[in-house]
BAMI-287450 format. One line per 4 residues: their letters; for each residue x, y, z of N, C-alpha, C. Coordinates in steps of 0.2 Angstrom, whole numbers. Layout:
<sites>
a> X,Y,Z,X,Y,Z,X,Y,Z; ... $
</sites>
This chain:
<sites>
msvr> 188,185,100,189,189,93,188,197,94; 193,201,93,192,208,94,188,211,88; 184,216,89,180,218,84,182,225,83; 184,226,76,187,233,74,181,236,70 $
psal> 181,242,69,175,245,65,176,242,58; 170,241,56,170,238,49,172,243,44; 175,241,39,178,245,33,172,250,31; 166,247,30,161,251,28,159,257,33 $
atas> 159,255,39,158,261,44,163,265,44; 170,263,44,175,267,44,175,272,38; 173,270,32,173,274,26,168,279,27; 162,277,30,157,282,31,159,288,36 $
asas> 162,286,41,164,291,46,170,295,43; 174,292,40,180,296,37,178,301,32; 172,299,28,170,304,23,167,310,26; 164,309,32,161,315,35,166,319,39 $
adss> 171,316,41,176,319,45,181,323,41; 183,320,35,188,323,31,185,328,26; 187,334,28,184,340,24,187,340,17; 193,337,16,196,337,9,191,333,4 $
vaac> 187,329,7,182,325,2,176,329,1; 176,332,-6,171,336,-8,164,333,-9; 159,335,-6,152,332,-8,151,334,-15; 148,329,-19,147,330,-26,140,333,-26 $
eplp> 138,335,-32,131,338,-34,126,332,-34; 120,333,-33,115,327,-34,116,325,-41; 115,318,-42,116,315,-49,109,316,-52; 108,318,-59,102,319,-62,98,312,-62 $
vlgs> 92,313,-60,87,307,-60,81,309,-63; 77,304,-66,70,305,-69,66,307,-63; 61,311,-65,56,313,-60,57,319,-56; 63,322,-57,65,328,-53,61,334,-54 $
dvlv> 58,334,-59,54,340,-61,46,339,-61; 44,333,-58,37,331,-58,33,335,-53; 28,338,-55,23,342,-51,18,338,-48; 16,339,-42,10,335,-39,6,340,-36 $
plvt> -1,338,-36,-6,342,-33,-6,342,-25; -7,348,-22,-8,348,-15,-16,348,-13; -18,344,-8,-25,344,-6,-27,351,-4; -22,355,-2,-24,362,1,-24,367,-5 $
ggev> -22,365,-11,-22,369,-17,-15,370,-20; -15,371,-26,-9,372,-30,-5,366,-31; 1,367,-33,6,361,-35,13,362,-32; 17,357,-32,23,358,-29,27,352,-32 $
tyaa> 34,353,-33,38,348,-36,39,342,-31; 38,336,-33,37,330,-29,44,329,-26; 44,328,-19,50,327,-15,50,319,-14; 54,315,-18,54,308,-18,59,306,-12 $
ldya> 56,304,-6,60,302,-1,59,295,2; 58,291,-3,57,284,-2,62,279,-6; 68,282,-6,73,278,-10,74,271,-8; 73,270,-1,74,263,1,70,258,-1 $
asap> 64,260,-4,59,256,-7,61,255,-14; 61,260,-18,64,260,-25,66,267,-27; 72,267,-29,76,274,-31,74,276,-38; 73,282,-39,72,284,-46,77,282,-51 $
alrr> 76,282,-57,81,280,-62,86,286,-63; 92,284,-63,97,289,-65,96,291,-72; 97,297,-74,96,300,-81,101,296,-85; 107,295,-83,112,291,-87,109,284,-89 $
vwdd> 106,281,-84,103,274,-85,98,274,-90; 93,279,-90,88,280,-94,91,281,-101; 95,286,-102,98,288,-108,102,281,-112; 105,278,-108,108,272,-110,103,267,-113 $
iaay> 98,266,-109,93,261,-111,89,263,-117; 88,270,-118,85,273,-124,89,272,-130; 95,273,-129,100,272,-135,100,265,-137; 100,260,-132,100,253,-134,94,250,-137 $
apyy> 88,253,-135,82,250,-136,80,248,-143; 82,252,-148,81,251,-155,85,245,-158; 90,243,-154,94,237,-156,93,231,-152; 88,231,-148,86,226,-144,85,219,-148 $
gsvh> 88,214,-146,87,207,-149,87,202,-144; 85,196,-146,86,190,-142,93,188,-141; 95,186,-135,102,184,-133,103,177,-134; 110,175,-135,112,169,-135,110,165,-141 $
rgag> 114,163,-146,112,158,-151,109,161,-157; 107,168,-157,104,171,-162,109,173,-168; 108,171,-174,113,173,-179,113,180,-182; 107,184,-180,106,190,-183,111,195,-179 $
ylsq> 112,201,-183,116,206,-180,114,209,-173; 107,210,-173,105,213,-166,105,208,-161; 104,201,-162,105,196,-157,112,196,-155; 117,196,-159,124,196,-157,126,202,-153 $
lstd> 123,208,-156,125,214,-152,122,214,-145; 116,211,-144,112,211,-138,116,205,-133; 118,200,-136,122,195,-132,128,198,-129; 132,202,-134,138,205,-131,137,210,-126 $
lfen> 131,214,-126,129,219,-121,128,215,-115; 124,210,-115,122,206,-109,128,203,-106; 132,200,-109,138,197,-106,143,202,-104; 144,208,-107,148,213,-105,145,216,-99 $
srkd> 138,216,-98,135,219,-92,137,215,-86; 138,208,-87,140,203,-82,147,205,-79; 151,207,-84,158,209,-82,158,216,-79; 154,220,-81,153,227,-77,151,226,-70 $
vaaf> 146,222,-69,144,221,-62,149,217,-58; 153,212,-61,158,209,-57,163,214,-55; 165,219,-60,170,224,-58,167,228,-53; 161,230,-53,158,235,-48,158,232,-41 $
lgcr> 157,225,-41,157,221,-34,164,219,-32; 169,220,-36,176,217,-34,176,210,-34; 172,206,-39,172,199,-39,179,196,-40; 180,190,-36,186,186,-37,185,183,-44 $
eddq> 191,180,-46,191,177,-53,187,172,-55; 185,167,-50,181,162,-51,174,163,-48; 172,169,-46,165,170,-44,161,170,-50; 154,169,-49,149,169,-54,145,175,-53 $
vvft> 142,178,-58,137,183,-57,131,181,-61; 126,179,-57,119,177,-59,114,182,-59; 111,184,-65,106,189,-65,99,186,-63; 95,189,-59,89,187,-56,84,193,-57 $
rstt> 78,192,-53,73,197,-54,74,203,-48; 77,201,-43,78,205,-37,82,202,-31; 83,206,-26,87,203,-20,83,197,-17; 76,198,-17,72,192,-15,73,186,-19 $
dsln> 73,187,-25,74,181,-30,81,179,-29; 86,183,-28,93,181,-27,94,176,-21; 91,178,-15,91,175,-9,87,168,-9; 82,168,-13,78,162,-14,82,157,-18 $
llaa> 86,160,-23,90,156,-27,95,152,-23; 99,156,-18,104,154,-14,101,148,-9; 95,150,-7,91,145,-3,90,138,-6; 89,139,-13,87,133,-17,93,129,-18 $
vapr> 99,132,-19,105,128,-20,109,126,-14; 108,129,-8,111,127,-2,111,119,-1; 117,116,1,117,109,1,112,106,7; 109,100,6,105,97,10,108,97,17 $
gtev> 104,99,22,106,99,29,110,106,31; 110,111,27,114,117,29,110,120,35; 114,123,40,111,127,45,112,134,43; 107,138,43,106,145,41,106,149,48 $
fvfe> 110,154,48,110,159,54,108,165,52; 103,168,54,100,175,52,97,179,58; 99,185,58,97,189,64,89,191,62; 86,192,68,79,194,67,78,201,64 $
tehh> 83,204,64,83,211,61,83,212,54; 83,206,50,84,206,43,77,208,39; 78,211,33,72,211,29,69,205,27; 63,204,26,60,198,25,63,194,19 $
asll> 66,198,14,69,194,9,75,190,11; 78,192,17,84,188,20,81,183,25; 76,185,28,73,181,34,69,175,32; 66,175,27,61,170,25,62,165,20 $
pweq> 67,166,15,68,160,10,70,154,13; 74,153,18,76,147,21,71,142,23; 66,145,25,60,141,28,57,137,23; 58,139,16,54,135,11,57,128,10 $
radl> 63,127,13,65,120,12,66,116,19; 62,111,19,62,107,25,68,104,27; 73,103,22,80,100,24,85,105,26; 83,112,27,87,117,30,85,118,37 $
tvry> 90,120,41,89,121,48,90,129,49; 85,133,51,86,140,52,87,142,59; 92,145,61,93,148,68,92,155,68; 87,158,71,86,165,71,89,168,77 $
lsap> 93,173,76,97,177,81,94,183,84; 94,184,90,90,190,93,94,197,91; 90,202,91,93,208,88,98,211,93; 104,212,90,110,215,94,109,222,95 $
rspr> 112,225,100,112,232,102,118,236,100; 123,233,97,129,236,95,132,231,90; 137,234,86,141,230,81,144,224,85; 148,226,90,151,221,94,147,215,96 $
qave> 141,217,99,136,212,101,134,207,95; 133,210,89,131,206,83,136,201,82; 143,203,82,148,198,81,148,193,87; 148,195,93,148,190,98,142,185,98 $
tler> 136,188,96,130,184,96,131,178,91; 134,180,85,135,175,80,140,170,82; 145,173,85,151,168,87,148,163,92; 144,165,96,141,160,101,137,155,97 $
alag> 133,157,93,128,153,89,132,148,85; 137,150,82,141,146,77,145,141,81; 147,143,87,151,138,91,147,132,94; 141,133,94,137,127,96,134,123,91 $
ragg> 136,124,85,133,120,79,137,113,79; 133,108,76,136,101,76,141,100,70; 141,104,65,146,103,60,141,103,53; 145,101,48,141,101,41,141,108,38 $
palv> 138,109,33,137,116,29,133,121,33; 136,127,33,132,132,37,133,139,33; 128,143,34,127,149,30,125,154,35; 128,160,34,126,166,38,123,171,33 $
cvtg> 117,174,34,114,179,30,114,186,34; 117,191,31,117,197,35,116,203,30; 113,208,33,112,214,29,118,219,29; 120,223,24,125,227,25,123,234,28 $
asnv> 117,236,27,114,242,30,106,241,31; 104,242,36,97,241,38,92,245,34; 87,242,31,82,245,28,77,249,32; 78,248,39,74,252,44,77,258,47 $
tgel> 83,256,49,87,261,53,93,264,49; 95,261,43,100,264,39,107,262,42; 107,259,48,114,258,51,118,253,48; 124,254,47,129,249,44,131,244,49 $
wpvr> 131,238,46,133,232,50,140,230,49; 143,227,54,150,225,54,152,219,49; 151,220,43,151,214,38,157,210,38; 163,214,38,169,211,38,171,206,44 $
elaa> 169,209,50,170,205,56,165,199,57; 159,200,54,154,194,54,157,189,49; 159,191,44,162,186,39,168,183,42; 172,186,46,178,183,49,175,178,54 $
aaha> 170,179,58,167,175,63,164,169,59; 161,170,54,158,164,50,163,160,48; 168,162,44,173,158,41,177,154,47; 178,158,52,182,154,58,179,148,60 $
hgar> 172,148,59,168,142,62,166,138,56; 169,139,50,168,134,44,161,136,41; 158,142,42,152,144,39,153,148,33; 149,149,28,149,154,23,144,160,25 $
ivld> 145,165,21,141,171,22,139,174,16; 132,176,16,129,180,10,128,187,13; 129,192,9,128,199,11,122,202,7; 117,204,10,111,207,7,113,214,7 $
aaql> 115,216,1,118,223,-1,112,227,-4; 106,226,-3,101,230,-7,101,237,-5; 102,238,2,102,245,4,109,248,5; 114,244,4,121,246,4,124,248,-2 $
aphh> 123,244,-7,126,245,-14,124,252,-17; 118,255,-16,117,262,-19,120,267,-15; 123,266,-9,126,271,-5,134,271,-4; 136,265,-4,143,263,-3,146,258,-7 $
pvdi> 153,259,-9,156,253,-13,155,247,-9; 154,241,-13,154,235,-10,159,231,-14; 164,228,-10,169,224,-13,169,217,-10; 167,212,-14,166,205,-11,173,203,-8 $
aead> 178,204,-12,185,201,-9,187,205,-3; 186,211,-3,188,215,3,184,214,9; 178,213,8,173,211,14,174,204,16; 177,200,11,178,193,12,171,189,13 $
vdwv> 166,191,9,160,187,10,159,182,4; 155,177,4,155,172,-1,150,174,-6; 145,178,-5,140,180,-10,137,187,-8; 135,190,-13,132,197,-12,126,197,-17 $
afsg> 120,199,-14,114,200,-17,112,207,-17; 109,210,-23,106,216,-23,101,217,-29; 97,223,-29,92,224,-34,94,230,-38; 92,230,-44,92,236,-48,88,241,-46 $
hkly> 82,240,-44,77,245,-43,79,250,-37; 84,247,-32,86,252,-27,93,255,-29; 96,253,-35,102,255,-37,101,260,-43; 95,263,-43,94,268,-49,93,265,-55 $
apfg> 91,259,-55,90,255,-62,83,251,-61; 77,254,-60,71,251,-59,68,247,-65; 71,242,-67,69,239,-73,68,231,-72; 67,229,-66,66,222,-65,71,217,-65 $
agvl> 77,219,-63,83,214,-63,86,214,-56; 90,209,-54,94,209,-48,100,204,-49; 104,204,-44,110,200,-45,112,196,-39; 114,190,-40,118,186,-35,124,184,-37 $
agra> 130,187,-34,136,186,-36,141,182,-31; 145,178,-33,149,175,-28,152,168,-30; 153,164,-25,156,157,-26,152,153,-30; 156,149,-34,152,146,-40,150,138,-38 $
dwlr> 153,136,-32,152,128,-31,145,126,-30; 142,130,-25,135,128,-23,131,129,-29; 132,134,-33,128,136,-39,129,131,-44; 135,128,-45,137,124,-50,134,117,-49 $
earp> 134,115,-42,133,108,-40,125,107,-39; 121,112,-39,114,111,-37,110,110,-44; 104,108,-43,99,108,-49,98,115,-50; 96,116,-57,94,123,-59,89,126,-55 $
ylag> 89,132,-53,84,136,-50,77,135,-54; 78,136,-60,72,135,-65,74,131,-70; 70,126,-73,72,122,-78,69,125,-85; 73,124,-90,71,127,-96,76,129,-101 $
ggas> 75,132,-107,79,134,-111,84,139,-109; 90,138,-111,96,143,-108,100,140,-103; 96,136,-98,100,133,-93,103,126,-95; 100,123,-100,102,117,-103,107,117,-109 $
rkva> 112,113,-108,117,112,-114,115,107,-119; 112,102,-117,110,96,-121,104,92,-118; 99,91,-122,94,87,-120,93,81,-125; 92,75,-123,92,69,-128,87,64,-125 $
rrdd> 83,61,-129,79,56,-128,83,50,-126; 80,46,-121,83,40,-119,79,34,-122; 82,28,-122,79,22,-125,72,21,-121; 72,22,-115,66,21,-111,60,26,-112 $
ggvd> 62,31,-116,57,36,-118,57,42,-114; 62,43,-109,63,49,-105,68,53,-108; 70,58,-105,75,63,-107,81,63,-102; 87,64,-105,93,65,-102,95,73,-103 $
vewh> 97,76,-97,98,83,-98,105,85,-95; 109,88,-99,116,91,-97,115,98,-96; 116,100,-90,115,107,-88,121,111,-88; 121,118,-90,126,122,-90,130,122,-83 $
ttaa> 136,123,-83,139,124,-76,141,132,-75; 139,136,-80,141,143,-79,134,146,-75; 134,153,-75,129,156,-72,122,155,-76; 123,153,-83,117,152,-86,113,146,-83 $
rhea> 116,142,-79,112,136,-76,106,138,-72; 107,144,-70,101,147,-66,98,153,-69; 98,154,-75,95,159,-79,91,157,-85; 87,151,-83,83,149,-89,78,154,-91 $
gspn> 76,153,-98,71,157,-101,75,163,-104; 71,167,-107,74,173,-110,75,179,-105; 81,181,-104,83,185,-99,80,192,-100; 80,196,-95,78,203,-95,84,207,-97 $
vigv> 86,208,-103,92,211,-106,92,218,-104; 86,222,-104,85,229,-103,87,230,-95; 84,226,-91,85,226,-84,93,225,-82; 96,220,-85,103,219,-84,107,224,-86 $
yaia> 106,227,-92,110,233,-95,109,239,-90; 103,240,-88,102,245,-83,106,245,-77; 106,239,-74,111,238,-68,118,240,-70; 120,237,-75,127,238,-77,128,246,-78 $
sack> 124,249,-82,124,256,-83,125,260,-76; 120,258,-71,120,261,-65,127,260,-61; 129,254,-62,136,252,-58,141,257,-61; 141,258,-68,147,262,-71,145,270,-69 $
alte> 139,272,-69,138,279,-67,140,280,-60; 138,276,-55,140,277,-48,148,277,-47; 151,272,-51,158,272,-50,162,278,-53; 159,281,-59,162,286,-62,161,293,-58 $
agfe> 155,293,-55,153,299,-50,158,299,-44; 160,293,-42,165,293,-36,161,292,-30; 162,287,-27,158,285,-20,160,290,-15; 166,292,-15,169,297,-9,164,303,-9 $
glva> 163,306,-15,159,312,-15,152,311,-14; 149,305,-16,142,303,-15,141,302,-8; 146,298,-4,145,297,3,146,304,7; 150,308,5,151,314,8,144,319,8 $
rerq> 141,319,2,135,322,1,129,319,5; 129,313,5,124,309,9,124,310,16; 131,311,18,132,312,25,129,319,27; 130,324,23,127,330,24,120,330,25 $
liek> 116,326,20,109,326,21,107,322,27; 110,317,29,109,313,35,109,318,41; 114,322,41,115,326,47,110,332,47; 108,334,41,103,339,41,96,336,43 $
vrag> 94,330,41,88,327,44,88,326,51; 94,323,53,94,321,61,94,327,65; 98,333,63,98,339,67,91,342,67; 87,342,61,80,344,61,76,340,66 $
laev> 76,334,65,71,330,69,73,330,77; 79,331,78,81,332,85,78,338,89; 76,343,85,73,349,87,66,348,89; 63,342,87,56,341,89,55,335,94 $
pevr> 54,337,100,54,332,106,49,327,105; 44,328,101,39,322,100,41,317,95; 47,318,92,49,313,87,55,309,90; 54,302,89,59,297,91,61,293,85 $
vlsl> 68,294,84,71,291,79,73,284,81; 72,279,77,73,272,79,80,270,77; 83,266,82,90,264,81,91,258,85; 96,254,82,98,248,86,105,249,89 $
fgdd> 109,253,86,116,254,88,117,260,91; 112,265,92,114,271,95,114,277,90; 113,283,92,112,289,88,119,290,84; 124,288,86,131,290,83,133,284,78 $
aprv> 129,279,77,131,274,73,131,276,65; 136,274,62,137,276,55,131,273,51; 128,276,46,122,274,43,122,277,36; 117,274,32,116,277,25,110,281,26 $
gvls> 107,284,20,102,289,20,95,285,21; 94,282,27,88,279,29,87,280,36; 81,283,38,79,284,45,72,283,46; 70,279,51,63,278,53,62,281,60 $
fvve> 56,284,61,54,287,67,47,286,68; 45,288,74,38,289,76,37,295,79; 31,298,79,29,304,82,24,304,87; 25,306,93,21,305,99,14,309,97 $
gwns> 9,305,99,2,308,97,-1,307,90; 3,304,86,2,303,79,1,296,77; -3,294,73,-3,288,69,2,289,63; 6,284,63,11,285,57,9,285,50 $
shfa> 3,282,49,0,282,42,-3,289,41; -6,291,46,-9,298,46,-4,303,44; 2,303,48,7,308,47,10,307,40; 11,301,38,14,300,31,9,303,26 $
aals> 3,302,27,-2,304,22,-2,312,22; -2,315,27,-1,322,28,5,325,24; 11,322,25,17,324,22,16,324,14; 12,319,12,11,318,4,6,323,2 $
aeyg> 0,323,5,-6,327,3,-5,335,4; -1,337,9,-1,344,11,6,347,9; 11,343,8,18,345,6,21,342,0; 18,337,-3,21,334,-9,27,330,-8 $
igvr> 27,327,-2,33,323,1,31,316,1; 35,312,-3,34,304,-3,38,301,2; 36,298,8,39,294,12,36,287,13; 38,283,17,34,276,18,32,275,25 $
dglf> 27,272,26,25,270,33,23,263,34; 24,260,39,22,253,40,27,250,44; 28,243,43,34,239,46,39,237,41; 39,240,35,45,240,30,47,233,29 $
cahp> 43,228,29,45,221,27,51,219,32; 50,221,38,55,219,43,52,219,50; 46,215,50,42,215,56,45,214,62; 49,209,63,52,208,69,57,213,72 $
lvrt> 60,216,67,65,222,69,61,228,71; 55,230,68,51,236,70,48,234,76; 45,228,77,42,227,83,47,227,89; 54,225,88,59,226,93,60,233,95 $
llds> 61,237,89,62,244,90,56,248,94; 50,246,93,44,249,96,42,246,102; 47,241,105,45,238,111,38,235,111; 36,232,106,30,229,106,30,222,108 $
epde> 24,219,110,23,212,112,23,208,105; 25,202,106,25,198,99,18,197,96; 13,197,101,6,196,98,2,202,97; 6,208,98,2,215,96,1,215,89 $
pgec> -5,217,87,-6,217,80,-3,223,77; 0,222,71,3,228,67,1,228,60; 2,233,56,0,234,49,5,236,45; 6,233,39,11,236,34,8,242,31 $
gape> 2,243,30,-1,249,27,-4,253,33; -10,256,31,-13,260,36,-17,256,40; -16,256,47,-20,252,51,-27,255,52; -32,251,55,-38,253,56,-38,257,63 $
aapg> -35,263,62,-35,267,69,-36,274,67; -39,278,72,-40,285,71,-34,289,70; -34,294,67,-28,298,66,-24,300,72; -26,300,78,-22,302,83,-20,295,87 $
eral> -23,290,85,-22,284,89,-16,280,88; -12,277,93,-6,274,92,-7,268,88; -2,266,84,-3,260,80,4,257,79; 5,251,78,11,247,77,14,249,70 $
nair> 17,254,69,20,256,63,24,262,64; 28,264,59,33,269,59,33,273,52; 37,278,52,38,282,46,45,281,44; 46,281,38,53,280,35,54,285,30 $
vsfg> 60,289,31,62,294,26,69,291,23; 70,291,17,76,289,14,78,292,7; 84,293,6,86,297,1,93,295,-2; 96,298,-7,102,295,-10,105,300,-15 $
agtp> 108,297,-20,112,301,-25,108,306,-28; 102,306,-29,98,311,-33,94,316,-29; 95,316,-23,91,320,-18,94,327,-18; 90,332,-19,93,339,-18,91,341,-11 $
dehv> 95,346,-9,94,349,-2,87,351,-1; 84,354,-6,77,357,-4,72,351,-2; 73,345,-4,69,340,-2,69,338,5; 75,338,8,76,336,15,74,342,19 $
erfv> 76,348,16,74,354,20,66,355,21; 63,353,15,55,354,15,53,348,20; 56,343,20,53,337,24,54,339,32; 60,342,34,61,344,41,56,349,42 $
gavk> 55,354,38,50,360,39,43,357,40; 41,352,36,35,349,36,33,345,43; 38,342,45,38,338,51,37,343,57; 40,348,57,40,353,62,33,356,62 $
elvr> 30,358,56,24,361,56,18,357,58; 18,350,56,13,346,57,13,344,65; 19,344,68,19,342,75,16,349,79; 18,354,77,16,361,80,9,362,79 $
dgar> 7,362,73,0,365,71,-5,359,69; -3,353,68,-8,348,66,-9,348,59; -12,343,56,-14,343,49,-19,348,47; -19,351,41,-24,356,39,-30,352,35 $
wsyr> -30,346,35,-35,342,31,-37,336,36; -43,334,34,-45,328,38,-43,321,34; -42,316,37,-40,310,33,-45,304,36; -45,299,31,-49,293,33,-45,287,30 $
tedg> -47,281,32,-44,275,29,-48,272,23; -45,271,18,-48,268,12,-44,263,8; -47,257,8,-43,251,4,-36,250,8; -36,251,14,-30,250,18,-25,255,18 $
rcvp> -27,261,15,-22,267,15,-25,273,19; -21,277,22,-24,283,25,-24,288,19; -29,291,18,-30,296,12,-34,302,14; -33,308,11,-37,314,12,-45,312,11 $
drg> -48,315,16,-56,314,16,-58,320,11; -61,318,6,-63,323,1,-71,324,1; -74,321,6,-81,322,7,-85,318,2 $
</sites>
C-alpha cells in the first residue's frame, strides 16, 4: 500500500506555503488581560502557553453561555417553556457538532465528559473478543481504557519514526490477526510533539483488514478541521476543554451499531424508554437505541452548548486563516529554540513534520520542572512539565530505560539534576504574538544567565523558595 501525505498534513503544509491564505487575528479569549505577580517584583500579563492541557474559553463561547444561563432548564420530557427551550438547544447542539465533524447521515453523536470518557465508552461497547491495536505513542486516554475489559485483546505497537512506518507497522500487525472484530485507536495530533499522524492512510489500512478505527481528535480538532467522512474513520472523540469550551463535556461521534447493540454505558433515567415490573418481581427494561442510550442522568447542557458554540465560532472564523496564523507561531517558536544549542526539541517524525501548536523540549543542564517553574515565576509564562500523560512516548523520545523512574510533576531532583521529564509549550487560536515572543526570549535568558531566584520542591511541585 502506497502512503500519500495525509489530508491533514497536506492542509497544514499548504497553509504555510500558500501566501494567499491570510493569517487571521487571534480570537478573543477569556483571561487575555489577567495580570500575575512575578517573584522578582511587579506584574505582567499572563502568557497562557498550555493550550494542550486546557485552552481558555473563547469569548464567543462565554457570551453564548451567559446569554443562555437565565433560560437554563431540565431537558427532555419537561412541559415548561424553559425545559422545552433547553431541550431544543441541547438537541440542536448535537446537530451543530455533527456538522462540525462532517458526520454521515446514520452516525450518532454521544455527549460525554471528556475524550477519556468517550474512549472508555467505546471500550465498554466493543464486542466481546475485539482485538484493539494501539501505538505506544498514544495519550493514556487512548492507551489504557481497553485493558479494563478482560474479554478484549490489546496489541501495543512500537513507536514509528515516520508516517510511512506507522502505516506499515499497523498493516503488519493487522495481517497477523486471527479474525473477528478489531479496532485501531490513533491520535490525529500528538499531545507531546504536536506532529500530525497519517489518519486517512491508517484508516485505509484498518478497513482493508476488516478493522474499525477511532480517531482521538483531542489535540487535532482545536487546530484543524476534522471530517469523519473524508478521513474515513469510524469514530471521533474529543473534549470541550481543549476546544475553547472548558465546561466539562466531550464527544464520541460515529457509527451507531456498536453503540446501539451494547448495554448502556451507564444505567439510569434518560437511557431507558420503558421499565416495567415482571411477575417474578424483577424489572424489564427497554433501552433507547439513539445516543440517549449512553447518556443516562441529567446531561451537562451548559457544557454541550459550549462545545456547539465553539464549533460554530471556529468554523465561522475559518480554519484556513487559523491554521496559517498558527503556522506562523510555530515557526517563530521553532526558529527561536533552534538558536539555543542547549535545547532539544522532541520529535518522532523529524523537524520538518507538519504539526499543530504543541512542542516539547528538554534543556541541557536543567531539570525540566525547575525550568518551567522559572518561566512562570520570573516571566509570567504558563507551560507544562512532566510526561504529559503519555509516559511510553516521552520515555521513547528521551531514550530512557523502561525501569528508569519518571515523574508527572516535579521530581525529587535538584534544580540542575537530570530527570525523566520534559517541558511542553502549546498555543492556539487565542495566542497573541507577544506571548510566544516572550517565551522565546525567556528561554534564551534562562539558558544564558540562569534563574534569578532559587527554587525547591513542595507537594510535588517545583516552586520559588521564599525563605
